[in-house]
N, C-alpha and C positions, 0 to 999 in steps of 0.2 A: 477642279484638278490642281494639285500640288505643283509648285515650281522646284525644280531639282537643283539642288547646289553641290558644285565640287570646288574644293579648296586646296591651295598649297602653298607653301612658305618658303622662299628662297633666301636670300643672305639678309638675315635679320635675326630678332632676338627672339621671335614667336610671341611676343607680346600682344599683336593683333589678334591672333588665334585665341590668346588666354581674355582678350578683350569679347569674343563672342561667346565664349562660356560665362563670362560677367554679365551677360543679359540676363542670366537668372529666369525668373519667372516669364520675362518677355520671350527667351527663347522658346517656353514652352508654349507660349501664346503663339508664336510664329510657326510653330510644328503643325497648326491647323492648316497653314497655307503654304509652307515648305518642306522640302525632304532634303537632308545632306546625304549623298552618295559617295562623299569622299572629303574626309576631314581629319587631317592627321593628329590633331590632338586629342581625338575622340575615337578614332577608329584606326585599323590596320587595313588600309586600301593601298596597294602598291600601284596599281594601276591608273586610267583616268577614263572611268566610264563616262558615257554620254549625259551630259546635264543641260539644262537650261542656262543656269547661271555658274560662271566661275569667278571665285575669289582668289587672289594672287597676294600673298604678303611678302616683302623683301625687294631688293634691288637685284639685278642681275650683275653678279661679282664673277662668278667662274664658268666654265662650259656646261657644268651641270644644272646653273641656274637657266641659262639659255635653253637648255634642251628642255627643261621641265617647263618652261614658260611656252614654249611652242607648242609642247604634247598637250597642255591645259588649254591653250587656245583652239586648237583644233578638235578639243572634246566638246566645247561649250558654244552656245549660241550667243551668250552676251558675258563680257568680261569685266570685272571690276578689280582695279587696281586699289589695294585695301591697306591704307596706312602711308605715313609719309615716306618710308623707304622705298615702298613701291611706286609712288607717285613722283618723287624730286631725287631719289639716291639714298636720303637719310643720313646719319651720322657714317655709314659706311662710305659715303659719298668722298670723304675725306680721301680715299685711295685714288679719287680722279687726279688729285694734284701730282701724284709720285708714279714711275715707272713700276711695273710689277717687280722687277728683279729687287729693287730698293726696298720694297715692303718684305718681299721674301727674306732677305738678307737683315733687316731690322728687326723683324717680328719672330722669325723662325731660325735660321741658319745662325744668326749670332745674338739670339734672345738669350736673357738670363736663366733660361730653364732648359736650353738646349746647348750642346757641345760644339764648339766654336767650328763653324765651317761645315756641320752636320748636313748630308745630303736629304733632299725630300723624296719620298716614295714617289716614283714615276709613275705608278697607276693611279695617284689621287686627280682628280680633275683638275685642269691648269686653270689658272687666274685670267680673266678678261684683259686685255689691255688697260680698261679702265672700267669703274662702276657706272652703269647707266641705269636710268629709272625702266620700267617694265614697257613703256610704251615708245621705247627707242627700240625696243626688238619685236615686240608684237603689236596688234592693235587693240586698243583699250576703249571701252564704252562708257565706262564711268568711273571717274577719279574721287574716291574718298579717303583725303589725307587726315592725319591724326597720329598720335605717338602714344598710345593708339587711340584710334576714334572713340569718341565716348559712347557707351553702349546706346545711348538714346539715338545716336547719330547713325548707329549700325542698323538699330530697328527701322527708322526711319527710311534708311537707303533701302533695304530689302523690301520694306513695305510699298515704296517707290515702284520697284521694279515688278511688285506683284499688280499693284493698284496705283498707276501714277497720278489719277485724279485726286486721291485722298490724302497724298503726301507730297510735299516739297521740299526741297534742300535750299535753305536760304543761303545767301552770300555775305553775310555780316562778319565783323572782325571780333577779336577777342573783347575789343573794348565793349562791345555792345552788351555783354554780360558782367563787365566789371564794375562793382560798385564804387570805386574812387571817384573823385571830382577833379575836373581839370582847373587850375587857377594859375592866373598870371602872377609870377614874383620876381623880385627885383634881388640882387644881392646873390644869385645863385652861380655855383661853380660847378663845373661837369665832375661827377661823381664816377672816376674811373674804377674799374673792376668791383663795382657793387650792384648786388643783387636785392639788398633789402634796404628799406627806406624808414626814418625817423616817425614821419607821420603816416599813420596807419589809413587815414581817409584821404589823403592828397596823390592825385596822379603822379607816378614815379618820373614822367617827363617833368612835372612842374618841380620835381626837386633835384632836378639834373642827373637821373639815373636812366642809363638807357634801357627802355620796355619796348618791346616788339609787338605789343597787343594792337596798336592802330595798324599794323603792317601784315598781321596774321589771320588767315581764316579761322573762324571759330567753329571748332569741331570738338570742344574740351568742356565747353561751359565754365569757362576762364578760372579754374582752380586756383592756379598760381598768383596772379595778382590779387585775388581776393582772400589769400592767406598769407600775405606779404612778401611774395617773391616775383620780381619781374618775369614777363613772359619772355620765353627763350625763342618762340617762334616755332614750336615743333609742328603745328598743324600746316606750316609752308606758307607763302605770302598771299596777302590778300587779293581778292578778285582785280582791283584796279591795276595792281601790279602785275599780276599774269598778264593781262590783256593790253597795256599801254606799255611800247617798248622804252618809254624816255623815264619811266619811274622806277625807281630802285627801293629796296631796304632801306639802305643808310640816307639816301637824299631824302626821303618822306619823313625817316626818324628825326633827321638833323632839322630840317625845315619846322616840324611841328616843336621840338624842344626849343629852338631858336624863339618862336613866338611867344613861348610860353614863359622863358626865361631871361631871353637876351643874350644867352651865351651865343659865341661866335659861330654860326654854321658850319663855317671850315674846320674848326676845331674838334666839333663831333664828326664831321665826315672823317677827317684823318685818323681819329681814335677807332673808329668802327672798321675802317679800312686796315688797321694795324692788328685788330682783335678779329678780323674776318673768320678764322676758323670757329670763331664761337658764334658771332652772330650770322653765319650762314651755315651754320654746322648742319642744317637739315636740307639745305639746296645747293650743297657744292657742286655736285654732279648734274644738275638740271641744266639742260641749254634756256629753260625758261628765266634763269638769272643770269648764266653767265656769257649768253649770247646778247644782253643789254650793250648798248654802245658805251654806258660808262663804267661797265663793270670788268676789272681786270684781275680775276680772282686769281691766277696762278702768279701773277707780279706781288699782289698783296698779300697772299696766304702761304706760298710757297717758293721765295726768291732763291731756297736753296733746293728745289726740287729734286736735285740729283743726290742729295744728302739724306738723312734720317727723317721719317715723317714726326 
């Protein structure tokens, strides 16, 4: 019997749904064991037919998002938070730092393409007080982060739901697929604002460049560091950071870079706090991160929280 799947996307870019299509022949192979009864990118189904599995992309940002998440949850037996926006809030999570009125004023009412003070259509869905991950609104059975998750991980996750004994979801970091080598260096200084490195074979941390590969769950096959760009953490925090309250993204990166280069850990800490909107860009709205005792996100990232985003 085929597993039926129903999908929805909320406040996000729809890239995770595009990743489903990017399964290519794997999608055809999956069709032997699954059937999509709702998938906005491929079919025009407005309702929420009963299904075995629900896949939900995007964060909860508006009243519409909340209503859609609840409706999908009621119609399915198992729900997957699909992609980093659904799991951690994603880039739209930056809205968690600001009051809704501040965002509406800055982006819409006083934006560069609107007349100053222009009113919004009252029939539009209202913004929530803040951006929240899906599991803050409905019960989630499986979290599959990634921006988007690599097609191989999507196939593995869907396969695990259909036949859990044959498929496992590993908990390794981006470093596990990175081809660069770590090496202790002397005379290295912190390279602020850099994502590229002069040595293509040496770990970014060994060269004084902040890379989040060691603190990020591998759901991407590590394309960025292997092509010369430091990991931005788009798949969300590694398993140890998720489960340990005292571990945090910046402290773990700072500790490892200090061990490799001798750069003062406090200097690295301070820099990552200053650039929190960059280094926490995918997890700003997640209580998994901002509830940690040493993380004061609103103080670091938005001291002007009543001003412009």
